C-alpha positions as CSV (number, residue, x, y, z in Angstrom):
1,X,125.3,-15.0,-0.6
2,X,127.0,-16.2,2.6
3,X,127.3,-19.9,3.4
4,X,127.1,-20.9,7.0
5,X,128.2,-24.5,7.8
6,X,127.2,-26.3,11.1
7,X,129.7,-29.1,11.9
8,X,129.1,-32.4,13.8
9,X,126.1,-32.7,16.1
10,X,124.9,-29.1,15.2
11,X,124.7,-30.0,11.6
12,X,122.9,-33.2,12.3
13,X,120.3,-31.4,14.4
14,X,119.9,-28.2,12.5
15,X,121.2,-28.9,9.0
16,X,124.8,-28.7,7.7
17,X,124.5,-25.9,5.2
18,X,122.6,-22.6,5.4
19,X,122.6,-19.9,2.7
20,X,121.9,-16.4,3.7
21,X,121.8,-13.1,1.8
22,X,122.8,-9.6,2.9
23,X,124.4,-10.6,6.2
24,X,126.8,-7.9,7.5
25,X,128.7,-9.8,10.2
26,X,129.2,-13.4,11.5
27,X,127.2,-12.3,14.5
28,X,124.2,-11.7,12.2
29,X,124.6,-15.3,10.9
30,X,124.4,-16.7,14.5
31,X,121.4,-14.5,15.3
32,X,119.5,-15.6,12.2
33,X,120.3,-19.3,12.9
34,X,118.9,-18.8,16.5
35,X,115.7,-17.1,15.1
36,X,115.2,-20.0,12.6
37,X,116.1,-22.7,15.2
38,X,115.0,-21.6,18.7
39,X,116.4,-24.8,20.2
40,X,119.8,-23.9,18.9
41,X,119.7,-20.6,20.8
42,X,119.0,-22.6,24.1
43,X,121.8,-25.1,23.2
44,X,124.3,-22.3,22.6
45,X,123.5,-20.6,25.9
46,X,123.4,-23.7,28.0
47,X,126.2,-25.8,26.6
48,X,129.0,-24.4,28.8
49,X,127.3,-26.1,31.8
50,X,128.3,-29.4,30.1
51,X,131.9,-28.3,29.2
52,X,130.9,-27.6,25.6
53,X,131.8,-24.4,23.7
54,X,131.7,-23.4,20.1
55,X,134.2,-22.1,17.6
56,X,133.4,-19.9,14.7
57,X,135.9,-20.3,11.9
58,X,136.2,-18.4,8.6
59,X,139.0,-19.0,6.1
60,X,140.6,-21.5,8.4
61,X,141.0,-19.0,11.2
62,X,139.1,-19.2,14.5
63,X,137.3,-16.0,15.4
64,X,137.3,-14.4,18.8
65,X,134.1,-13.1,20.3
66,X,135.1,-9.5,19.4
67,X,135.7,-10.5,15.8
68,X,132.1,-11.6,15.3
69,X,131.1,-8.0,14.7
70,X,133.6,-7.6,11.8
71,X,132.3,-7.6,8.2
72,X,131.5,-11.0,6.8
73,X,134.3,-12.4,4.6
74,X,133.9,-14.2,1.3
75,X,134.7,-17.7,2.7
76,X,132.1,-19.9,4.3
77,X,131.5,-19.6,8.0
78,X,131.9,-22.7,10.0
79,X,130.4,-23.2,13.5
80,X,131.8,-26.3,15.3
81,X,131.6,-27.8,18.8
82,X,134.7,-27.3,21.0
83,X,134.8,-29.3,24.2
84,X,136.2,-27.0,26.8
85,X,136.8,-29.8,29.4
86,X,135.8,-33.3,29.9
87,X,135.2,-35.1,33.1
88,X,135.8,-38.8,33.0
């Protein structure tokens, strides 16, 4: 079983904890979340227009885009909002 945690606003909208079985990679977890929550997919793809990005963290270490295809580790996967720039 792999535990995927959505932090902050994502967790409020789509649920904070998600348990999945037989995931191979963190990318699989993101794909499955997007299938289960179509609005999440739109949010992930459009967020950069508002200066918002996302971090995927496992075992306390942020993962780069290329690392999302690596095998899923034993620690929970955390997806959190990362504000790329703010205009005041």
